C-alpha positions as CSV (number, residue, x, y, z in Angstrom):
1,M,0.0,0.0,0.0
2,D,2.8,2.4,0.4
3,D,3.6,2.0,-3.2
4,S,0.3,3.8,-4.0
5,G,1.1,6.5,-1.7
6,Q,3.2,9.5,-2.5
7,H,6.5,8.0,-3.3
8,G,8.4,8.8,-6.4
9,T,8.5,5.1,-7.5
10,T,5.1,5.2,-9.1
11,D,5.7,8.3,-11.2
12,Q,8.0,6.2,-13.5
13,G,5.3,4.0,-14.5
14,G,3.7,6.4,-17.1
15,E,0.3,6.3,-15.0
16,A,0.7,9.9,-14.0
17,G,1.2,11.2,-17.6
18,A,-1.8,9.4,-19.2
19,P,-4.4,12.1,-18.2
20,A,-2.2,14.9,-19.3
21,A,-2.0,13.3,-22.7
22,E,-5.9,12.5,-22.8
23,T,-6.6,16.3,-22.0
24,A,-4.0,17.4,-24.5
25,A,-6.0,15.5,-27.4
26,P,-9.1,17.6,-27.3
27,D,-7.2,21.1,-27.2
28,E,-5.3,19.8,-30.2
29,A,-8.6,18.8,-32.0
30,H,-10.2,22.1,-31.2
31,E,-7.2,24.0,-32.4
32,A,-7.5,22.2,-36.1
33,E,-11.2,22.8,-36.0
34,R,-10.5,26.5,-35.1
35,A,-8.0,26.6,-38.0
36,R,-10.5,25.2,-40.5
37,L,-13.0,27.7,-39.2
38,L,-10.9,30.6,-39.7
39,A,-9.8,29.5,-43.1
40,A,-13.5,29.2,-44.3
41,E,-15.6,32.0,-45.3
42,G,-19.4,32.5,-45.8
43,P,-21.7,29.4,-46.4
44,E,-18.6,26.9,-45.9
45,R,-18.0,28.6,-42.5
46,E,-21.5,28.3,-41.6
47,R,-21.7,24.6,-42.8
48,L,-18.6,23.6,-40.7
49,L,-20.1,25.5,-37.7
50,R,-23.5,23.6,-38.1
51,E,-21.3,20.2,-38.3
52,I,-19.4,21.3,-35.3
53,V,-22.5,22.1,-33.2
54,R,-24.4,18.9,-34.3
55,S,-21.4,16.6,-33.6
56,N,-20.9,18.2,-30.2
57,A,-24.5,18.5,-29.1
58,G,-24.9,14.8,-30.2
59,T,-21.9,13.8,-27.9
60,V,-23.3,16.0,-24.8
61,L,-26.9,14.6,-25.2
62,S,-25.8,11.0,-26.4
63,A,-28.2,11.2,-29.1
64,D,-28.2,11.5,-32.9
65,I,-28.8,15.1,-33.8
66,A,-30.1,16.3,-37.1
67,D,-29.6,20.0,-38.3
68,D,-33.2,20.9,-37.4
69,S,-33.2,19.0,-34.0
70,N,-34.4,21.2,-31.1
71,F,-31.9,20.9,-28.3
72,L,-34.5,21.2,-25.5
73,E,-36.7,18.7,-27.0
74,S,-33.5,16.3,-27.3
75,G,-32.9,16.5,-23.6
76,L,-30.7,19.6,-23.2
77,N,-30.6,20.7,-19.5
78,S,-28.7,23.3,-17.6
79,L,-25.6,21.1,-17.1
80,T,-25.4,20.0,-20.9
81,A,-26.0,23.4,-22.0
82,L,-23.1,24.5,-20.1
83,E,-20.9,21.7,-21.3
84,L,-21.9,22.4,-25.1
85,T,-21.3,26.1,-24.7
86,K,-17.8,25.7,-23.0
87,T,-17.0,23.2,-25.8
88,L,-17.9,25.6,-28.5
89,M,-16.4,28.6,-26.8
90,N,-13.1,26.4,-26.9
91,I,-13.5,25.5,-30.5
92,T,-14.4,29.0,-32.1
93,G,-12.7,31.2,-29.6
94,L,-16.0,33.3,-29.0
95,E,-17.5,34.1,-25.8
96,I,-20.9,32.6,-26.1
97,P,-23.7,33.3,-23.8
98,M,-25.6,30.3,-22.6
99,V,-28.9,31.9,-23.8
100,A,-27.6,31.5,-27.3
101,I,-28.6,27.8,-27.3
102,V,-32.0,28.6,-26.2
103,E,-32.4,31.6,-28.6
104,H,-30.9,29.6,-31.5
105,P,-32.4,26.1,-30.4
106,T,-31.2,24.0,-33.4
107,P,-27.9,23.2,-34.9
108,A,-28.9,25.1,-38.0
109,D,-29.7,28.2,-36.1
110,L,-26.6,28.0,-33.8
111,G,-24.2,27.5,-36.8
112,R,-25.6,30.5,-38.4
113,Y,-25.5,32.6,-35.2
114,L,-21.7,31.4,-34.4
115,A,-21.0,32.3,-38.2
116,E,-22.2,35.7,-37.9
117,E,-20.4,36.1,-34.5
118,L,-17.3,35.0,-36.1
119,D,-17.6,37.0,-39.1
120,N,-17.9,40.1,-36.7
121,A,-15.3,39.2,-34.4
122,P,-12.1,41.4,-34.3
123,V,-9.2,39.9,-35.8
124,A,-6.4,39.0,-33.3
């Protein structure tokens, strides 16, 4: 039992490094998605955002989500709305109010809204 304590002998096993590697992968994926979004324009950017919203909503809700699926009718609650909003903020780099998901209740609507926000965002 002493080996599972805070002794340095367990640090060499690689177990401590595994969670860091797992958390790095989503950041890299988000960076790749962000790069694709910034390179796209107009309808292509909106299409990409619609796909990103649909995919991430499906993951958060554990459901198949279509472009016209209503988030609330698909089981969205305050916790899943927060998770979806944070994920979309990480991908887009935008500050997205949680109410945006209610005001734009489908992947098509939210994708259009996010495309407009990205188009109007200051260039960094």
